[in-house]
N, CA, C and O of each residue as an XYZ file, in Angstrom:
304
protein
N      -9.877    -16.385      7.825
C      -9.608    -15.533      8.958
C     -10.776    -15.550      9.941
O     -10.586    -15.536     11.158
N     -11.966    -15.581      9.397
C     -13.148    -15.578     10.259
C     -13.152    -16.791     11.175
O     -13.520    -16.680     12.345
N     -12.750    -17.945     10.660
C     -12.736    -19.167     11.455
C     -11.636    -19.159     12.511
O     -11.749    -19.852     13.522
N     -10.574    -18.386     12.291
C      -9.433    -18.390     13.212
C      -9.363    -17.140     14.086
O      -8.398    -16.976     14.832
N     -10.352    -16.260     14.016
C     -10.262    -14.996     14.736
C     -10.205    -15.148     16.252
O      -9.746    -14.234     16.937
N     -10.652    -16.258     16.786
C     -10.557    -16.463     18.229
C      -9.164    -16.944     18.651
O      -8.819    -16.886     19.832
N      -8.367    -17.417     17.690
C      -7.042    -17.956     17.999
C      -5.903    -17.019     17.612
O      -4.776    -17.179     18.080
N      -6.200    -16.040     16.755
C      -5.135    -15.152     16.274
C      -5.712    -13.775     15.971
O      -6.908    -13.625     15.720
N      -4.859    -12.797     15.999
C      -5.246    -11.438     15.624
C      -4.684    -11.151     14.242
O      -3.516    -11.431     13.973
N      -5.499    -10.601     13.378
C      -5.081    -10.278     12.029
C      -5.077     -8.775     11.836
O      -5.999     -8.079     12.261
N      -4.037     -8.283     11.196
C      -3.971     -6.887     10.797
C      -3.738     -6.888      9.289
O      -2.736     -7.415      8.805
N      -4.666     -6.297      8.561
C      -4.563     -6.256      7.107
C      -4.348     -4.820      6.685
O      -5.107     -3.925      7.059
N      -3.303     -4.609      5.899
C      -2.975     -3.272      5.425
C      -3.005     -3.263      3.906
O      -2.652     -4.245      3.254
N      -3.431     -2.139      3.362
C      -3.547     -1.984      1.923
C      -2.638     -0.859      1.458
O      -2.600      0.206      2.076
N      -1.912     -1.084      0.382
C      -1.123     -0.068     -0.307
C      -1.451     -0.177     -1.785
O      -1.908     -1.222     -2.249
N      -1.219      0.897     -2.523
C      -1.536      0.890     -3.950
C      -0.406      1.615     -4.673
O      -0.270      2.833     -4.558
N       0.399      0.871     -5.412
C       1.585      1.395     -6.078
C       1.409      1.330     -7.583
O       0.972      0.317     -8.128
N       1.755      2.426     -8.249
C       1.775      2.449     -9.709
C       3.219      2.630    -10.160
O       3.939      3.488     -9.651
N       3.630      1.810    -11.122
C       4.936      1.976    -11.757
C       4.650      2.338    -13.208
O       4.084      1.541    -13.957
N       5.048      3.552    -13.600
C       4.770      4.042    -14.944
C       5.984      4.808    -15.446
O       6.429      5.757    -14.800
N       6.516      4.409    -16.580
C       7.721      5.045    -17.142
C       8.846      5.120    -16.113
O       9.523      6.140    -15.988
N       9.031      4.033    -15.384
C      10.077      3.924    -14.366
C       9.907      4.895    -13.202
O      10.850      5.118    -12.444
N       8.719      5.474    -13.050
C       8.406      6.336    -11.909
C       7.450      5.592    -10.993
O       6.547      4.896    -11.457
N       7.652      5.742     -9.684
C       6.810      5.095     -8.683
C       5.830      6.115     -8.128
O       6.223      7.214     -7.736
N       4.545      5.749     -8.094
C       3.511      6.639     -7.574
C       2.690      5.926     -6.511
O       2.202      4.816     -6.725
N       2.545      6.577     -5.367
C       1.717      6.060     -4.277
C       0.300      6.549     -4.527
O       0.014      7.730     -4.331
N      -0.586      5.671     -4.952
C      -1.930      6.067     -5.355
C      -2.887      6.275     -4.185
O      -4.001      6.753     -4.397
N      -2.499      5.937     -2.970
C      -3.342      6.201     -1.802
C      -2.958      7.491     -1.098
O      -3.717      7.988     -0.266
N      -1.806      8.035     -1.412
C      -1.343      9.275     -0.780
C      -1.545     10.414     -1.770
O      -0.744     10.594     -2.687
N      -2.617     11.184     -1.585
C      -2.937     12.252     -2.529
C      -1.860     13.327     -2.556
O      -1.690     13.983     -3.584
N      -1.131     13.531     -1.470
C      -0.040     14.509     -1.465
C       1.137     14.038     -2.313
O       1.897     14.860     -2.824
N       1.295     12.729     -2.468
C       2.418     12.188     -3.228
C       2.275     12.449     -4.721
O       3.254     12.363     -5.463
N       1.061     12.768     -5.167
C       0.848     13.032     -6.583
C       1.243     14.445     -6.979
O       1.264     14.782     -8.163
N       1.556     15.271     -5.985
C       2.028     16.629     -6.251
C       3.532     16.554     -6.481
O       4.252     16.053     -5.618
N       4.031     17.043     -7.629
C       5.462     16.882     -7.942
C       6.415     17.440     -6.893
O       7.517     16.914     -6.738
N       6.033     18.479     -6.174
C       6.931     19.090     -5.189
C       6.817     18.478     -3.799
O       7.419     18.988     -2.855
N       6.056     17.395     -3.655
C       5.831     16.811     -2.329
C       7.073     16.128     -1.763
O       7.188     15.971     -0.547
N       8.000     15.720     -2.625
C       9.234     15.083     -2.152
C       9.039     13.670     -1.651
O       9.893     13.152     -0.931
N       7.947     13.036     -2.010
C       7.678     11.663     -1.577
C       8.738     10.736     -2.144
O       9.019     10.751     -3.342
N       9.318      9.933     -1.274
C      10.405      9.064     -1.691
C      10.002      7.612     -1.473
O       9.883      7.159     -0.334
N       9.792      6.883     -2.566
C       9.431      5.470     -2.514
C      10.620      4.684     -3.037
O      11.172      5.005     -4.089
N      11.009      3.660     -2.302
C      12.155      2.837     -2.688
C      11.754      1.373     -2.764
O      11.023      0.870     -1.911
N      12.238      0.702     -3.789
C      12.071     -0.744     -3.905
C      13.449     -1.354     -3.700
O      14.422     -0.966     -4.346
N      13.509     -2.324     -2.781
C      14.796     -2.969     -2.478
C      14.637     -4.480     -2.449
O      13.606     -5.016     -2.042
N      15.688     -5.144     -2.893
C      15.729     -6.591     -2.742
C      16.507     -6.890     -1.478
O      17.656     -6.473     -1.331
N      15.879     -7.615     -0.563
C      16.496     -7.955      0.703
C      17.488     -9.101      0.515
O      17.510     -9.750     -0.530
N      18.301     -9.338      1.533
C      19.309    -10.404      1.468
C      18.690    -11.779      1.267
O      19.300    -12.654      0.652
N      17.481    -11.972      1.784
C      16.829    -13.282      1.646
C      16.098    -13.430      0.314
O      15.449    -14.448      0.073
N      16.200    -12.402     -0.569
C      15.598    -12.489     -1.897
C      14.217    -11.876     -2.018
O      13.697    -11.753     -3.126
N      13.607    -11.486     -0.898
C      12.291    -10.863     -0.976
C      12.424     -9.418     -1.454
O      13.459     -8.778     -1.268
N      11.369     -8.927     -2.064
C      11.320     -7.545     -2.534
C      10.491     -6.740     -1.539
O       9.385     -7.144     -1.179
N      11.026     -5.595     -1.091
C      10.327     -4.725     -0.148
C      10.174     -3.338     -0.751
O      11.050     -2.859     -1.470
N       9.052     -2.703     -0.450
C       8.788     -1.346     -0.910
C       8.686     -0.458      0.329
O       7.900     -0.732      1.236
N       9.484      0.603      0.360
C       9.512      1.514      1.492
C       8.958      2.864      1.070
O       9.212      3.327     -0.042
N       8.200      3.495      1.960
C       7.696      4.839      1.715
C       6.262      4.899      1.237
O       5.741      5.989      0.999
N       5.607      3.751      1.089
C       4.208      3.749      0.663
C       3.286      4.001      1.845
O       3.561      3.572      2.965
N       2.195      4.697      1.583
C       1.165      4.856      2.601
C       0.468      3.508      2.771
O       0.117      2.848      1.793
N       0.276      3.115      4.017
C      -0.443      1.883      4.327
C      -1.721      2.238      5.070
O      -1.698      3.014      6.025
N      -2.825      1.671      4.633
C      -4.121      1.903      5.271
C      -4.574      0.583      5.878
O      -4.659     -0.428      5.181
N      -4.862      0.590      7.167
C      -5.369     -0.610      7.830
C      -6.844     -0.766      7.487
O      -7.624      0.174      7.642
N      -7.227     -1.951      7.022
C      -8.616     -2.231      6.663
C      -9.149     -3.354      7.536
O      -8.409     -4.246      7.949
N     -10.449     -3.295      7.811
C     -11.070     -4.287      8.690
C     -12.026     -5.210      7.959
O     -12.419     -6.247      8.493
N     -12.407     -4.841      6.736
C     -13.359     -5.668      6.001
C     -13.229     -5.407      4.505
O     -12.462     -4.545      4.076
N     -13.983     -6.155      3.728
C     -13.876     -6.034      2.277
C     -14.369     -4.684      1.774
O     -13.891     -4.198      0.749
N     -15.318     -4.072      2.477
C     -15.815     -2.762      2.062
C     -14.713     -1.703      2.173
O     -14.559     -0.876      1.274
N     -13.951     -1.724      3.266
C     -12.858     -0.767      3.434
C     -11.751     -1.012      2.398
O     -11.128     -0.069      1.910
N     -11.520     -2.264      2.078
C     -10.531     -2.587      1.051
C     -10.991     -2.061     -0.311
O     -10.189     -1.519     -1.071
N     -12.268     -2.218     -0.615
C     -12.814     -1.716     -1.878
C     -12.712     -0.191     -1.943
O     -12.461      0.364     -3.013
N     -12.905      0.496     -0.805
C     -12.759      1.952     -0.763
C     -11.329      2.363     -1.109
O     -11.119      3.338     -1.830
N     -10.345      1.622     -0.595
C      -8.941      1.910     -0.918
C      -8.681      1.715     -2.402
O      -7.986      2.520     -3.021
N      -9.228      0.664     -2.972
C      -9.052      0.410     -4.395
C      -9.713      1.503     -5.232
O      -9.156      1.934     -6.242
N     -10.899      1.953     -4.816
C     -11.569      3.051     -5.522
C     -10.745      4.336     -5.446
O     -10.571      5.024     -6.452
N     -10.240      4.657     -4.256
C      -9.433      5.865     -4.075
C      -8.202      5.824     -4.959
O      -7.896      6.803     -5.640
N      -7.496      4.710     -4.958
C      -6.297      4.576     -5.769
C      -6.578      4.597     -7.260
O      -5.771      5.110     -8.036
N      -7.692      4.055     -7.663
C      -8.041      4.013     -9.082
C      -8.420      5.396     -9.610
O      -8.240      5.694    -10.791
N      -8.940      6.223     -8.727
C      -9.347      7.571     -9.160
C      -8.149      8.468     -9.212
O      -8.273      9.645     -9.553
C-alpha cells in the first residue's frame, strides 16, 4: 500500500467477531456485550457465494498501531 499510495486511496476497516455456542458477539462494540442492547448481527450468503456479516461495528484504521489497538480492545 505504501508503494501505491500516490496512485490509489486505501480505506482499511477493522471488525472483531466472536462466534461462541452459536451466538454472535461484536467484540469492538462494548454496548453489544450488554444482553439488553438489542444488537443484531446477521451472517448471510450472497447470491455470488460470498459470505457477508451485517451489523458489526467497523473502525477505520490508518496504521498498524491503530489496528493493534482494535485487536487489544476486542481481546479484552
